[in-house]
N, C-alpha and C positions, 0 to 999 in steps of 0.2 A: 504494500500500500504506500503511495507517495507520502512523504513526511508532512506535507501541507495538509493533506486529507486527514492524516492521523491526528494532527493538532486540532483540526476542526471537530473531529469526532470526540476527542477528549473534552473539549469545551462544551460540546453538546450533551455529553453524558453526565457531566458534573454541573448540576444546578446549584442554587444557593444552599440547599440542604445536603447535596451529594458531594462527596469528596473522593479523590483518587486513592487515598489511603484510609484504611479503617480507623475509627476513633480509638484513642488510647485505652478507653474503658473496655473495649472488646476483649474477650478471652482469647487465648492462643488458638483454640479451635475455630472461633469465629473469624479471627484474622486470616486463618488458613483458608477457610471455605469462601470467604468474601473475595479472595484474590486468586482463587484457582482458575486457571485457564481451561479451555475445552468445554465439553458438555457437562453440565451439572447432573443431568440424568445418568450419564455414564459413571460419575463419581458416586451417585447414590446406589447404583447397582453393586458396588463393592460392599455395600452394607446389607443387601438383601434383594428380594424380588420387588421390582418397581412397577407400579400401575399408575396410569394417568386417568384422573377423573375430571372430566370437563364440567365446569360449573356455569360458564356463560360464554356465548359467542354472539356478538351483536354489533350493530352500528351505534356509536356513542360519541361523546366529546372527550378529548384528552384531558387528563387532570392538569391542574394549574402548573405543576412542576415538570410537565412533559412537553409543553409547547416548544421551548427552546431546544430541547434534546432532539426533537424531530424536525426542527426548522419550519414549523407551521404556525399559522395565525391562531389565536385563541378562538374557540368555538368551531374550529374546523372539524368536520366529521372524520372519525377513524374507525377502523375495524378492530374490535376488542376480542381477545381470546383469553379466558381465565381458566386455569386448571389447578388441581391439587395433585401433587406428586406424593404417592404413598409408598412406603416401604413395609412390606409384610402387613399391609392393611392399615398402617398407621400414617396419618398425614405428617410429612416432614417438611414440605415446601409448598407455598402458594405462589403461582406464577401468573403475571399479568403482562400480556404482550399486545402491542398496538402497531398498526401501520396506517398511513394515510389511506382514506377510503379508495381513492383512485388506484393506489399501488396494490391494495388488497384485491382489486379486480384485474390487475395487470401483472406486474413483476412478481408480487407476493401472493398471487391468487391461490397457490398451493396451500397456504396456511388455512384457507377456508375448508379444505378437504381432508384435514388431518384426522378428524374425529378423535379417537383415543390414542393415536400414535403421538409420540413426543415431538415437539417442535424441533428438537435437535436433529431429527432425521432430515429435515429440510435445510437447516442452517449449516450443518457440518458435512454435507455430501456434495456441496456445490463450490467449485473452486472460484467462482465469480463473486462469492460472498466475502466481504471484509468485515471485520469486527473492531469496534472501538476499544479503548481501554475500559476496564471495569471501574465503575464508581460505586461507592457504598454509602449507606446512611443508617442511622439509628432512628427508627420510626416510633411515634407515640400515637395516641388517639386522635390527634389532629390530622393525620394523614389517612386518606381513604384506603390505602393498602393495608394499614394496620387493622382497620375495621373489617376489611375483607378477610384477612388472615385469621382474625380471632374467631370467625365462624367455623374454622376447621380445627380449633383447639378444644380438646376435652378438658373441662375444668376451668378454673378462674383464669382470666386473661392476664398476661404479664404486664408490667408497666411499660415495657418497650420491646421491640423486635428489631432485628437487623435484616437488612436487605441489600441486594446488589442489582445493578442494571448495566446494560451495554446496548449500543446501537449497532445493528447489522446493516450493511449497505450492499445493494445489488442494483447495478445499472442506475446509480444515483438515487435510488429509492430507499428510504430508511424503514427499518422495523426495529422497534425497541422492546427488549425483554427485561422485565423487572421480577426478581425472584426474592421472596421473603421467606426466611428460614424460621421454622417453628421450634418450640422448646423440645419436642420429641427427638429432633435431630441431635441436639446437644446432649440430651440424656443418653441416647444410644452411643454417641462417641465417648461419653464419660464412662459408661459401663464397659466398653471395649478397652479403654485405657486401664481401668482398674483390673480387668481380667488379665491384660498383658503383664501388669506388675506382679500379679499372683502366679501367672504361668508364662514365663518369657517365651516359651515355644509357640505361643499364640500370636506373638507380634510379628 
């Protein structure tokens, strides 16, 4: 990807709330998963069987902090795909993906036909797709993704959740993927770490 384009994508991915480095308050596991390259679905498969549960696919308006990232005007229509990524039947990640409406009918029309297949199958199998740097944020109840993610959490909602986002470009058309990680993911990683300490052969 040309350096000028990469700089543009970096600036688009990082809004006022989103930064290119995780907050210092994040745990080591959170910093790791917020900055991991490649497919998040593939990383989750290392923890168990992954299933994609589609919760919404529709035409809507981009959230206030998404306009600049996509380079579109406020109130512009976008195609929205929202899914829950479950590992062993437990929700680990809530993902919110958007593309300008025209792009969803053209360059990114395949995202409308995914059904329960992960978006990663579309994004990581095409050499013409470029990805921006990952930006991350700590979300609270003021952000719509926090509210969306809490619907997938069993039990009391936490005070905050961490999320990451990046912009994928194909033929100058953007598609932004925002992934919010749920407490069950960190609990799973914590159990695996404790098991590895007790039994080094498991690490």
